[in-house]
C-alpha positions as CSV (number, residue, x, y, z in Angstrom):
1,M,124.8,125.0,28.6
2,T,125.3,127.9,30.3
3,N,128.5,129.9,29.2
4,D,130.9,130.8,31.6
5,S,133.3,132.1,29.2
6,K,133.4,135.8,29.5
7,D,137.4,135.4,29.5
8,G,137.4,132.9,26.3
9,Y,137.6,129.9,28.9
10,L,136.0,127.3,29.8
11,S,135.0,125.0,32.1
12,E,135.9,120.9,32.1
13,T,132.9,120.4,32.0
14,H,131.2,123.3,29.7
15,A,134.7,122.5,27.4
16,A,132.7,118.6,27.6
17,E,129.9,119.7,26.6
18,Y,130.7,121.7,24.0
19,L,132.7,118.8,22.4
20,S,130.1,116.5,22.5
21,L,132.1,113.8,24.5
22,S,132.1,113.0,28.7
23,K,134.2,115.3,30.9
24,K,136.1,111.5,31.8
25,S,137.7,112.0,28.2
26,L,139.0,114.7,28.4
27,Q,140.1,113.6,32.4
28,R,141.9,110.8,30.6
29,W,143.2,112.4,27.7
30,R,145.0,114.7,29.7
31,F,146.9,111.8,31.7
32,N,148.0,110.4,28.6
33,R,148.7,113.3,27.4
34,Q,146.7,113.1,24.6
35,G,143.6,115.5,23.1
36,P,143.2,119.3,23.2
37,P,145.5,121.9,25.0
38,Y,144.6,123.1,28.1
39,V,145.3,125.4,31.3
40,K,146.1,124.2,34.8
41,L,145.8,127.2,37.0
42,M,146.6,125.2,40.5
43,K,143.7,122.4,40.4
44,T,141.8,124.2,38.0
45,I,141.1,122.9,34.1
46,R,140.2,125.0,31.7
47,Y,139.9,125.1,28.5
48,R,140.0,127.9,25.4
49,R,137.8,127.6,22.6
50,E,139.6,128.9,20.6
51,D,142.4,125.8,21.5
52,L,139.1,123.2,21.2
53,D,138.1,124.4,17.8
54,H,141.5,124.4,16.2
55,W,141.6,120.8,17.4
56,M,138.7,119.5,16.0
57,K,139.1,121.1,13.1
58,E,143.0,119.1,12.8
59,R,140.9,116.2,12.8
60,I,138.8,116.5,9.9
61,V,138.4,113.5,7.7
62,P,138.0,113.8,3.9
63,T,135.9,111.5,2.3
64,G,136.4,111.0,-1.7
C-alpha cells in the first residue's frame, strides 16, 4: 500500500486496503450511512486513519 496520507487522509482505495475490506463495502456502507466516518470534498472521498482505527476499536468483541 502506498502512503497517500501525508495530510492524515486516505483515499477510498487505501482505506479499504488498510481495513482489509473491499472498496465496494465502504461504498455500500456510505450509501446506507454506516461504516467509518469520512470526508467528502466535492466528488472525492477521504478517510482519516485515526477515524478508521477508532471505528475498528469500537467493534472489538470480547471473548471469554
